[in-house]
N, C-alpha and C positions, 0 to 999 in steps of 0.2 A: 318280436319276443326272442331276443337273443338268448342263446344258451338252452333253449327248450327244443323239443323234437320238431322236425320238419313236417309241415302239412303238405300233402301232395294234392294238386289240382288235376282232376281227370278232365281232359279236354274233349271237345266234341268229336275229334278224329280218333279217339281211343288211346291217345298218348297221355302221359303224365308229366307235369312239371312242378317244381316246388312253388308253394304259395309265395308270391312276391308283393310284399306290402307297398314297395315303392312303385311298382307297376300299377297296382290298384289305385294308389294315391294319384298318380299321373292321370288315370282314366277319370277319376272323380273330379280332378282339377279342371280337365277339359270341359265338363258340363257345368261346373260351378262358376267359371269365369264371368259368364254374363250376369251372374248374381253378385258380382263384386266380392267374391271370397277369394282369398289367397291360397297358395299352395299349403300353408300351414294348416288351414282348415281342412283341406282335403286329406292331408297326412293324418289328422286327428280322426277323421272318419274311418280311414283305412286301418289305423291302429285299433279302433273300436271293433271293427269286423274281425281283425286278427285275434284280439283278445277273446272275442265271442267264440271263434273256432277252437281256440285252446281250451277254454272253459268247457266246451262241449266234449272235449277229449277226442275230437275227430282226427284221424290220421290221413283221411282222403275225403275230398269234398269235390263235387262236380263244378265245372265252370258255370253251368246253369244255376247252381245253388249260390254261387258267389254273385252272380248277376242279380238274382232275386234279392240277396241281402243288400246289394248296392241300391236297388229300386226302393226297398222298404226303408233303408236308412235315409235316403234323400227325402222321401215322403214324411217320415217322422219328424225331421227337422224343418218341414215346411217348404221344402224345394220341390213342389208338385210339378212345376213347369219343366225344370231340367230332368226330373224323373220320367215325365211323359215323353220328352224329347228322345232320351236314351231308349226307351222302350219302343218308340215308333221307329227309330233308326235300326234297332236290333231286329225288329219284325220285317222291315224293308230288306235288310241284308239277308235274312233267312229266305224270304221269298225269291229274291234274285238268285241265290245259290241253287234253288231247286230247278231253275230254268236254264242253267248254264251247263253245257256239255262240251267235252273236248273231242275234236275230230282228228284221226290220224291219217297219214298218207295212204295206208292200206285199207281205208274205209271203216275201220273200227271206230266206234263212238263210246265214250264213257262219261259217266256223271262227273260233274265238277267236284274236285276233292282238293281243298286247300292243303291238307296233309301230304297228299301226293306231291303237290308243288313244292312244299317245304323239303321233302326228301330229295327231289330232284335238284333243287338249288343247293342244298348241303352237299350232296355227292358230287355234283358237277364242278362246283366252285371251292370245295373243301372248306365250307363255312360252318360254323356252329349253329345248333338248333335255334337258338334265340334269334340269331342274325337271319337265318332262313325264314323263321316265322314272320319277322318284320318285313322283309322283302316280299314274301308271298302275300302278306296282308296288303302292302302297297300295290302290288299288281292286281290283286282281287278288287281293290277299291277303284283303281283305274278302270278295269273292265266294267264294273257296276256303274260307275258314274258316266262312262261313255255309252251306256246302254248296250253293251256287248253281251246281252244275254242271248241264249240260243247256242249255235255251234261256234266254238272257238278253235281255230286251227292250231294244232300243236306247234308247228313251226313258228307261227305268229307269237305264241306264248313263249317259246324259247328266245325269240328276238326281244320280247319284253323283259325277260329275265336278264339277258346280256345287258341291255340298255340300263336297267335299274342297278344292276351290280356295278356298271361303269359310273352311273350317276352318283352312287354312294362312295365312290373312290375304292372299290374293293376288287377291281379287275386286275389282279396281279398274275392271272393265269391266262391261258388261251380260251377264248369263248367257246362254249359248247356248240356242237353242230346239231342240226335238227335231227339227225339219224342216230346220234350217240345216245347212250344210256337209255334203255327201255324200262323206265320206272313207272 
């Protein structure tokens, strides 16, 4: 909805970002591919959600509400299987996050917090928030798929960050050290 006010999305970690129709379309396309739908179909559904949000006059919406709108939209157009797959995957990730903890060299243990990892990536590598979120999401997915639930050593996490930054071709600075930046 070009030219109209920006809707902010309240993320799970308490931060806000502008509603991004292209990002939503990309997520929708991922789940619709198996149903032989193209990106234009996903873009139309994302546009419908965008229009709905503007018609409601909302200036802020939670990411959970956007997720629920996505599920309802998929079900409404008869894509029950992709909707169920998205819902199952979302629930699986939430359960995994609850069991992940970060252990520090001094013996301190904290709950997993993707937002903390985003801040660490952004401040250590001087990267933007969107890039930090993409990289943190990639690392979180690696950990979940490797069944790395339980205690995750902070220095191992930093090595993963450095590897992912290098893999994406973003390593134009000196890699962070395990003892640097206490975020």
